[in-house]
N, C-alpha and C positions, 0 to 999 in steps of 0.2 A: 226238346227245344232245339231251335236251329243252331247250326254251327256258326257263331258270329265271327269266328276268326277265319272262316274259309276252310272247307274240308279239303280232302285230297283232290276233289274234282273242281273246287273253286279257284279263283285267281290267287296266285301266291306273290306276296310282296317281297322282293329281294333287296336287301341293303348291301349294295356292292362296295368295293373299295373305292376311295376317291380316285378321280382320274389323275393321270400323271402330271397334268398341268396344275391341278390343285395341290398335289403333293409337293411339287416343285415350289409353288408359291408359298405354301405353309413353311417349307424348309427355309426358303429365302427370308421370310419374315422372322423366323426364329433366329437365324444367323444374324440378321440385322439388329434384332433386339439385344442379343448377346454382345455384339460389337458396340452398340450404343452404351450399354452398361459398362463395358470395359473402358470405353473412351471417357465416360464420366469419371470413373475411378482414375484413369490416366490424367485427366485434366486437373483434378485436385492435386495429384502428386507433382505433375509437371509445373503448374503455376507456383507451387510452394518452392520447388527447386529453383525456378527462375528468379523468384523474389529474393531468396537467400543469396543467390549468386550476385544479384544486383546490388546488394548492400555489403558484399565482401565478407559474408559470414556463412559461406557454403559448408565450412567444416562443422558448424553447429548442426546443420541439417543432416549431413552424412553421419556424424557421430551419433546423434540422437536416433536417426532411422536405423543405422546399423546395429545399435544396441538393442532397440526394440525387436528387430528381426531376429537377432541372435537369441535373445531371451525367449521369444515366441517359439523359435524352432527347437531349441534345446529342451525347454520345459514341456512344450507340447509333445515332443517326441518321447521324452521320459514318461509322461503320464500315459500316453498311448501304449508304450511298451509295457509299463507296469500293469495296466488294466488288461491289455490284450494277452499278455503272457499268462496271467492268472485265469483268464477265460479259456485259453487253449489248454492250460494244464488241468483245469477242472474237467474239461471235456475229455481229455485223454485218460483221466483217472476214473471215468464213469464205470460203474459196475456192469457186467454182462447182464442182458435182460433175460430173466427167467420167468417163472410163473408170476404174473403181475398181480398186484393188489388192485382194489378198486381205485385207489389213489393214483397208481401208476397208469391204469387204463385210461383215466380221465386226462392224464398228462400226455398220453401217447399221441393224441391228435395234434397237440402243439409241437411235439417232436417231429411228427410227420410233415407238418406245414413248414417247419424251419429247415428241415433236412436239405432241400435243394439249394437253399440260400445261406447256408452256414457261413461260408467265407465272406459273403456280402454283408451279413449281419455283423460279423466280427469286425470287418473293415469300417462299417458305419458307426458302430459303438466306439471303437478306438479313435476314429477321426473326430467324433463329436467331443469326447472328453479331452482329446488332444487340443482341439481348437479352443475350447473354453479355458483349459489350463494355460495354453500359450498366450491367449489374450490377457489373462490375469497376470502372467509373468511379465509381459511386455510393459504393463503399467508400473512395474517396479524398476524402470530404467534408472531413475535417480538413485534409488537404494543401491543398485548394483554399482553404478559409477562411483558413488561415495565409498563403498566397501573396497573396490579395487584401487582407488586413488587416495584413500584416506591418509591424512597427515596427522602426526602426533600433536596433541595440545601442549604437551610438556607439563601437564598437571594431572594429579591422581585424585580419585575420589577418596573421601575419608573413611569409608567402610571397608571396601574390598581392595583398595590401593591399586586400582587399575587406571590406566590413562583414560582421560575423558573421551578420547576418540573411540574407545571400545563401546561406549554407550551411544555415541552419536553416529558412528559409521558401521561398526561391526554388529552390534546387537540387533538392529533392525533387519539386517540381511539374514542373520541366523534365525530370527523369528519367521521371516518369510520362508526360508528353507523348511523350518519345522511345520509351518502351516501347509506347505506343499506336500510334505511327507505324510501328514495326517490325512489330507485329501486323497492322496494316492492309496494309502492303506485302507481307508474306509471304502472308496470306490471299488478297489480290488476285492475287498472282503464281500461287499454286496454282490458284485458281479459273479465271483466264484461261488457264493452260496446259492445264487439263482440257478447257475448251471448245474451244480451238484444236485439241487432239488429237482430240476427238470429231467435229469438223466438218472435219477434214483439213488444218488449218493447220500442224499438227505431224505428222510421220510418223516412226515409229521404225524401220521396216523398209525404207524407200525408200533405194536405194543413192545417190541424189543428190537434192538439193533437199529436205532433210528439214524445212524450214520455209519457209513463204511469206514474202514481203517484209513483208506486213502483220503477220504473227505475229511476225516478227523485230523489227520496229520496236516493236510493242506490248510485248513481253516485255522488250526492252532498256530501254525507258523505266522499267518497273517495277523492273528490276534497278538502274537508275541512281538511282531514288528510294531503294532499299534502301541502296546504297553511300553516297549522300549522307547518309542518316541515320547510317550508320556513321561518317562523317567528323565529324558533330555529336557522336556518342558519344565519339570520340577527344578532341574538344575539351573536353567536359564531364568526361571522365576526368582531365584535368589538374587541375581543381579538386577532383575526388573524392579525389585523393591526400591532401588536407588532412584528410579525415575517414575515411581508409581505415585499418582495423585490420590490424596485421601483428605479427610476432614480433620481439622484440629481447631479448637476454640480460638476465635478471633482471627482466623486465617482462611482466606479463600484461595483456592488453587494450590494448596500445600502440596509439595512434592518431596519425596525422599522418605527415608526410614524414620519411624517413630520408635518409642521405647518398645511397644508391643511387636513391631516388625523385627527389631534387632534381637529381642529376647524370646519371642515366641514363633513368629512366622518363619524367620530364618532357620532356626534349628528344625522346625517342622518340615520345611521344604527339603532339607538335607535328609531327614529320616524317610520322607515319602519317596525321595529319589532312590534310596537303597531298597525300600520295599518294592518299588516298581521294577527295579532290575531283577530282584529275586522272582517276582511274579512272571516277568518275561522269560526267565530261564525255565520256569515250570511249564510255560506254554510250549517252548521249543522242545522240552523233554517228551512231549507227546509223540514226537516222531519215533520214539523207541517204546514208550509205555502204551501208546494207543488207548489212552483213557483220559477223560475230562476231569477226573476227580481232583487231582492236585491243582491243575490250573484254575478250576472254579473256586477252590478253597483260597488259593493265592489271590485271585481277583477280588473275592469277597473281603479278604483281609485288607487289600489296598483301598477298597471303597470305604470300609469301616475306618481305616486309619486316616483317610482324607477327611472324614467327618469329625473324628475325635481329635486328631492331632492338628489337622489343618484348619478346623473351624472352632471346635469347642474349647480347646486349650488356649488359643489366643484370646477368646472371649473371656475366659476365666482370668487370665493375666490382666486384661484391660479392666475388668470389673473390680478385682480385689487387690491388684498391685498399683495400677496406674491411677485410677479415678480418685482414690483417697488422698493422693499427693501428686496430682498430675503436673503441676508446675515444676516441681523439683525433678520428677522423673523425665519430663520432656525437655528440660533446659539444655542438655548437651546436644540434642537433636535439633532443637530450635536454633541453636548457635550455628550448627552446620548449614541449616537451611538459609539463615541470614547471610552467611559468608558466601555461599554458592550463588544465591539469587543476586546479590550485589555485584558479584563478578560477572555473572552471565549477562546482565543487562547494562554493564558498563557504568554502574552507579557507585562502585566501591571507592572511587576517588572523590565522592561528594563531600564538600566542606560545609559542615553545619556550624553556624555561629549564633550564639545567643544575641538577641536584639531587643532593645528596650521597647521600641514601638510606641513611644509616648510622644504624641504630637500636640504639645501644649504651648500656646503663645502667652498664656497668662504669666505675668510677673517678668516677662522678658523686656529688656531695655530697647529703646528705639534703635540703638546701634546693633543689637543682636537681631532685631527684625530685618534691618537693612542687610546684615550679613546673610541671613537666611534667604532673603529675596535674591541676592546675588548668587547664592549657592544653587538656587532653583534653576538659574540659567546655565550654570557651569556643570551641574551634575548630570543633566540629561538634555538631549536634543528631542524635545517632546513632539511626537508626531501627531498632528491634528488631522491630517488627511487620512481617513479610514479607508483602506483598500476594499473593505467589505461593503461599503456604502456608496462610494463615489463612482462606481462603474456606470450608472445611468448618466452621471454628469459628463464623464468621458464620452459616452455614447452621444449625448446631446451636442456637445461642443466640438467633438473631434471625429465623429462617425463619417461625416461628409456625405457619404452615399449610403442608401438603404441596404446595399449588398455587402456592407461591412458590419462588423460587430466586435465588441469587447467581451471578455469573459465576465461573468457575474461577480467574481471575486478577483480583484487585481493583486499584484504582488509588490512586495517591499524589497528594494535592493539598495545598493549604494553607488552613487556616481559623483564624480568631481564636477562641481559648479564653481566657476571663478577660482579654480585651483584648490578648492576645499571640498573634501568628501562629505556628503550629507545623505541622509535617508531620502530615498526617492520612491515614489509609487509609479509602477510601470505596467503597461498593458499593450498587447499587440492588436493592431487593426486587422482582424482575421476575416476571411470570407464568410458571409452569411447566405447560405444557399436559398433560404426562404425569402430573402429580400430581393432576389433577382426579378426585374420588372416583368419578364415574360418567361415562364417556365416551359422548357422543352429539353429534349435530350441533348441537343447541340449546345444550348446555353448552359445547361447544368454541368456538362462534362468536358466541353471544349473551350467555350468562350470565357466563362467565369471560373477561373482556376486557382486564384490566389488572392491573399490579402495584401496589405501594403502599409508598412511602417510601424515603428515602435513609438508610443506616446508616453512621455514622462512628465512628472510634476513634482515640485518640492513637497516633501512630506510634512514640513513644519509650518508652512504658511499658506494663506489664501489671498486672493486679490479681488478687487472690485466688489461685487455683491456676495462674496463668499465662494467664488469659483477657484478651481485649482490654479496654482501658479505654474503653468506649463513651462518646462525647460526644453521640450522637444514636441513639435506640434505641426499641424497642417498636412497637406498632401501635394507632392511628396513632403516628407517631414524635414524640418530644419531646426537647428538649435544646438544644444550642448553635446549631442552625440557625434557630431561631425559627419563625415562621409561613410556610408555603409550600405550593404546590399539590403534594400528595404522590402523586397518581395517575400511574402510569407506563403510558401507552398505546403508547409507542414506545421500544424498547430493543434491546440487542444480542441478546437471547434471544427476542424477539417476532417470530416469522417467519410465523405463521398470520394469515389475515384475520379480522377481527371486524366484526359488523354491530351498530351502536349507535344510540341515539337514537329508536328506534321503540317499538312496543307492548311488546316484551319488555324487562323490567327487568334490569339487570346486578347481579351481586354486587359490592358495593363492598369490604367487608371484614367479617370475623366477629369481634366483640368480646365483652366480658363480658355484654352485653345481647342477644346474638344477632346474626344476620346483618343487615347494613345494605345496602339496595338503592340503586341509583343509575341515573341516565339521563344519558348523555354530553351535555355542554353546549358542547363545542368546535365550531369550524367546520371541522374537518378532515374528510377523506374525501369520497366522492362520493355524492350523493343517489340513493337507489333508489326514490323516489316515482314516477319515470317508468317505465312498463312497458318501453320500449325499452332503458333502462339496465339494468333487471333482466334482460331477455333477453340483453343483451350480456354481462353478468357471469356469467350462468348458463352461457353458452358458454365464456367466457374461463377460468373456474375449473372447468369440467366439473362443475358442481353444479346440476342442474335444480331443486332445491328453492328456490333463490334466486328462481326465476320465479313460483312459486305458494305459497310458505310464508305462512301467516297471521301469522307472527312479524315479518314485514316490512310496514311501512305508512308513514303520514305521518311524516316526520322521520327515517326510517331512513337511515343512512349507512354505507357500507362503507369500512373502514380496511385498507389493505394497503401493501406496500413500507415496512415498519415499522422496519427496522433503520437506525440513523443512517448507516451506510456506504452502503447501497444508495440511500437518499434523496439523499444528496449526490452520489453517482455519477450518479444519474438526472438531476438538475437541472443538473449540470456535467459532462457526459461527456468533457470535455477535460482534466479534472483526474485526477491519480493520488492515491488516498486512502491515508492512513496506516492501518496495521493495528490501531491501538488508539484507538478513540473512548473518551472518559472523561466521566463525569457531574460536574456542579457545580451547586450551588444558587445561582442568581443572581437577585437582585431578586424573590424570592418564587416562582421557577419552577425546576424541574429542567431544565437545559440539557445536552444532549450536545455536547461540544466535539470537533470533527473537524478534524485537520490535513490540509491538501490541498497537493499539489505540482504545479508546472508542470515539465515535463521536455522534453528534446529529445535526439535521438541524432545531431545534426549540428553539434556545437560543434567547430570545427577544432582539431586537435592535442590535444584533451582525451581521455584514456583512458576506455574504456567499462567499465561494470559492470552486472551483471544484478541487478536489485533483489531478486528472490526469493531469490537466494543470499546477497546481502550483508546482508539484514535478517533472515535466519534465525538463531535462537539456541536455547538450551535451553527457552525458553518457547513457541516457535512450533510445537512438536510436539504439536498438538492442543489447546493452551490458548488461543492467540490467533492472529489472522489474520496472514498475511504479505502485505506490500504488493506488488501487481502481479507475480505469480510469475515470469513470463518476460520482463518488460519490461526491455529493455537500453537504457541511457541513458548520456550523457556530460555531462549538465547537469541540475541539479536545484535548485529553490528552494521553500522553504515559503512560497509567495506568498499563500495564502488560509487564513484561519481561518474555519471554518464552525460553525454551531450548529444543532441540531435540538431543538425543544421536546419534552420527554417527554410532555406532555399533548396538545397539538394538532398536533404534527408539523411546525410551521413551520420552514422551512429558510431560514437567512440566510447569505450569503457575504460576508465582509469582506476587502477588500484589505489584506494584511499587508505584503508587500514592494512598496513603491511605486515601485521602480526596475526591477523585472523586466520586460524587453521582451516576454517570452513571455506573461505575464499581460496586459500592455497590448494585445497582439495579439488575445487571446481576448476581452477586454473590448470591443474594437471590433467583433468578430464577433457578440457577444451583448450589446449595450448594455443597461444597466439591471439586469443580473443580479448584479453585484458591488457591494456598498456600499463607500463610502469608509472608510478606516481611522479617520477622525475620528468615525465613528458608533459605534465600539465603546464601550460604556458602561464606567464605572469599575468597576462590580461584575463585569462579564465579564473585564475586563483583570486583575483580581486572580487569576483562575484560569487564564489562558493560560500555556502553558509551552513550552519547547523540545521539539520532537517526537522520540520515540525512533527512528523509522525513519530520519529524516534524520541523526541522530547516528550510527546504526550504519553508514550509507553513508559518512559522513565519516571515522569511525574506521577503516574498512576501507581507504579511500584513504590515510589518514595512516600506515598501516603502512609505506608506501613513500614517500609524498610529503611526509613531514615533512623529508625531505632535499632541499635546494635546490642542492647542489653536483653538477654533472653527473658528475664522476668518481666520487664516493662513491655516487651513485645507480646508476651502471653496475656497480660492483663488488658492490653489494648487501650490503656489510658492515654497514650500519646498518638492515637490514630488521627489522621487528617482526612480530608476529602477535597476533591476539586469542586469549587463552588459552581452553581449554575450561572449562566450568562445573565447578568442583571439588566442588560440593555434590551432584552426581548423576553417574550413569554413562552419560549419554546420548551423550557425546562431542561435544556441540554447544557453540557459543561461549557464553561467559558473557554474560548480558544486562547492559545498562547499568542503573545504579541512580540513582533520584532521592534526593537527600540535601541537607539544609541544612548547608553547611560553608564554611570559609574557606580559600581557597588562599593560599600564601605571597605576601605583597604586597597582599592584599585587606584593607581596613580592618575588615570585619565579615563574618560568615557570610552566604552567599547560597544560595538554592534552586538546586541544581546537578544536572546529569546527569553521571555519572562512569563511568569504565571504566579498565581496566588493560591494559598491553601486556607481552608477554615477547619477548625476542630470538628470531629465527627458529630453530626447532628446539631451543630451550632453555626451562627452566622458571623461571629466576630473573627477577626483575622488570626490565623494560626501561624502562618509562615509565608515568606516571599522567596521565590526561587528564580534564579537567572543562570543562563549558561552563556559562555563566551561563544558567539556565533560567527565571528570573523575568522575565516579559514587562514588568513595571513597572520593571525595573532599567535604568539607562543603559548597563550593560555587557551587555545581553541578546545572546546569540549569540556572545559572546567565548569563543574556545577557548583554554584554557591547558594546556600540556603540560609536565610535569616529567620531564625526560630524565635517567635515571640513567647513570653511567659504564658503558661497555661491559664493563669488567672487574668490575663490581659483583657481590657475592654476596648482595645483598638478596633475600630469599625472595619468590617469586611466589605467586599464589593456590594453585596446585596443591601447592607445597612447604609452604605454611602448613597446608593441609588434611592433608597427609601427616604433618607434625609433630604436629598435633593428634591424628590417628588413631593415631600410633605412640607417644604418651606413655603409659607404663604406668599412672601414677596416674590420668590422664584415662580411659584404657581401662577401668580398674576401676570408676570412677564411671559410665561409660556402661553397663557390664554391670549395675550396680545399677539404673539407670533402665530397662533392658530386662526386668527381672524380670516374671514374669507375662505373658509374650508381648507386652509393650509394644513399640512401634516408635519408632525415632528418625528425625527429619527435620531436616536442616540448613537453616537459613535463609540469606538472602543474606549472602555474605562481603563486608562493607563495608571499603573502604580509605580511610584518612584521613591525609594528610600531616601530620606533627607533628614540629617541631624537627629538620628535616633528615632525619627518618626516616619510617617508615610504620607506622601503627597499624592493625591488622586487628581487626575485630569481627564475630563470627558468632553469631546466636541459635541455640539448639538447642531443638527442640520434641519433645515426647513425645506420641505417640498411644497412650493407655492401652488396655490389654486390655479389650475389650467396648465401647469408645467408638469413634466414627468421626470424631473431630476432634482436631487437635493443640493442645497447650498449651505455652506458653513456660516452660521449666523451668530452663534454664541459659544462660549467656552465655560464649562463648569470646573472650578478648582476647589478642592477641600483639603484642609490641613488641620487636624484636630477638630476643634469646635467651630472653626471659621470656615465659611463657605461663601464663594463669590460666583456670580453669574454675569459675565461681562461680554462685550463685543469681541474682544480678542484676548489672547493668552496673557500678554503683558499687563493689561488692565486688571485681569482677574487675579494675577499674582500680586500686583500692587495692593488690591483690595484685601486679599487674604492676609498679607504680611503688614498691612497698614503703612505702606510706603508710598509716598507721592513722587512719581517719576516726573521729570520735566517734560513738557509737551514736545513733540517731535519738531526739530528745527530750532528749539530755543537755545541760544548760546549761553555758555557759562559766564560768570562775571569776568570782566576784563579790567586791566589797569592801563594807565596812560591815556593818551588822547587819540590813538588810532582806533577807528571804529571796527567792530568785528566784520569779518568777510560777509556774514549773512546779511549785514545792513547795506552792503554795497548795492547800488541800484541795479547794476548789471546782473548780480546774483538774484535779486528779488524778481526781476523780469524773467530770468531763466527758470526760476522755481515755478512762477505762474505759468510759463509756457509748458513746462513739464507736466504740471497738473492738468492743464487743458488738453495736452496730447494724450495723457493717460485716460481722461474721461472720454475723449473722442474714440479711443481704441476700444473701450468697454462697450460703447454704444454700437460701434461697428461689429464687435464680436457678437452681441446679442442679435443683431439683424443679419449676421452672416455675410456682411459686406467685406469680403477679404481684401479687396483693393484699398478701401478706406482704412481697414485695420493695418495694412502694411504701411501706408503713408503715416498713420498715427505713430507707429512704432519708430519710424525714421525720425519724425519730429521729436519724439521723446528722447531718443538717443542723442540728437543734436543738442537738446536743452541740457541734458545731463553732462554732456561734454563741456558745455559752456560753464556750468557750475564747477566742474572739476578744475577747469583751467583757471577760473577766478580764484578758487581756494588755493591752488598751487602758487599763485602769484601773491597771495596775501602775506603780510609780515608775520613772523612767528608770534604766537600768543594771541593772534586775532582770528585764527581758524576755529571753526566750531569743533568743540571737543578738546582743544588744546589746553 
């Protein structure tokens, strides 16, 4: 056959080395690729450093980074040394090669192939295990900082009498060290065994002498180290019983020792600890005895003991001692769990009061009914404006421009109107990037950069056709808030980056006289004047135009990380952030107020809860965030109140809980980051409130832990549940509601956060809970629970809603409201304790056909068997309590011949003028004729001034209401 490859006489194809030019090009490309990768890494590091420096929290960045690098280096080096040393030692202890068996002959080719690269293989293996171990250790930076800076709790656990800090700060670090030791021992053992096998120290097929004396000694020592670590693990497991979760009848998330733990597992762990130590000594003894016999016997004994003592014995105790009389056996441990859980969640001071819960008007005199009607007004400032519904109304009436937006759920705060503090619904007019008329890079990031103004409305009233009674409105805003910086550069909806302060002017707002331009004057953000910074951000944001755009020049600054939640999380990564930041106008600035928590999962005996599940309700399904979705804790404190300035993004952390040892520990780790509580200004204190997420965690625990008697707790007969939200069909829990109200025994109404409970698997009312939410109040954080009798038939929220929906007369009125394809939306169902009974109030909104915003049209009021469905709250209360109030403006009876002031012709004309001005204002509002609306408001004010002047001049006894 012909030589297809070309014989000696045929042409020969030579594959030569690449030319010098090609080699240079390839080398250049390789160097550039490496430099590019290094610059990408540098860009991430550099932009992080610049951001932390811009917010004055560079110490957080350096402390966190330094800790991670230190842990990575130390534990990576330790792992590399441990594995590398044992590989080197196993190689050095290899036996001399003599007449080789078939097994060794087959391994010889592997030895030959490795021989030239032994040092490189050793370096590669140790580097790999070192990198993995170092990366794992770097992730433990929080555990390390807590261990190093741990502060005593001043409390001891009831079993081992150790300070709580041992379980929260020390035990997690010891467990990490133990797991690291196990990993090092196992990897070293595997690596040494492989080397011994490769070089003949271990033989699998040899009929005798399967291990040399050197290999036996080496591996025995490593096994001894492993068993010693196991002994340490048994000892730590004893303390771990105090924070171990287990099942107990009628308890979820039970944590701590039970009877079987204290009387079986605890002694078993101690015995296993001793056996493991003896077994470890036997392994170490092989250095002299050179035999596996005793260590193998000892190891077998340890395994058998673990099965019998650690598994079978506790099962026997549980079966034959505990189960026949479980309630009595577990009672002391249930008591410890109850005490620890109530302390850990801050519910140990809860005040539970028996409450009749009987709302019956039958047999009451007319005087009693009038007294109840008056009490309904004085007991609570009933908030009809539901912040969870009226956002579209704010959007329709106060959005002004399509590039503004309000959050889907507004917030409830307190502001003074006419010198009186009242519940107020507030929302910021934030930037809506999707509403920009023409989307491009310049518009998105340079021109449209900020929102404008805070809009507020009275929580208790509506005006006109059911619209909010705005107390701060328009663009720029004016009203009750006075003068303040209205530009909103940082907000819940502001997620894109903006570049401000440079050659490109921003759109400030568009008014009657056209667009107003603006250039950012704050010190927030990172300067882009430096080309290195521009290149780094171009890489970090994947936007090359940042590098060369002419819109960036002297004074340009880039703003990012702009939501309050992510700013606080970034500067305090050791805090858990509440899901609802809320805005407040404080001392002439809009401040976002963010509640932050310190948590731990290591509080002994305290039952655990998953924050994401506990804080979920009917509003967290897409409307607002849920705190720390999968974070499981058994201790929580609202230890920090944080603020984020909406204009310049300044973040301030204030110590709120001055006794919390977890916060004190983190303040030691990050000194100077948290300001003292005394630095909170009076203006800011006016707007601080009890946080919703903490309240929801506490109410979930109180469904079980309102009971302090172990026997009752065990039977579960007094278990409660948080009812589903009756106003929608989501099947999720009813959210808590902010409301100014007076609980029985309180001298005056207080700003409160409230919720209801129903008995387990029932719909009647079981209890009502409120916490004093006003940070200025001396009773702030005081939890009061009104517990109804277990046999009560007082209607719960779902039953009240069902009664409302099933009433034929109300159903007929609802159908009338629905005419023309209108939609009905039910507002928050508020519960108010009143005269040993419960008053329910629910606003009803109508979203008219062709409109996209709801208006308050009706109010539902229920007290006992009486239900009213009227146009406003006053009429509904009158109907329920069968009291006829005088018509508005009707004067009381007078004596003498002087006519009342309201019959004065001047007053009559002024009243008519006021009504005409009000009607004109409402029409102008609907047509968005702001000039006409402003004139109507001026006419209304003039008419009211005339009325006031006439009444002031009227003789005593003739004024309305005298």
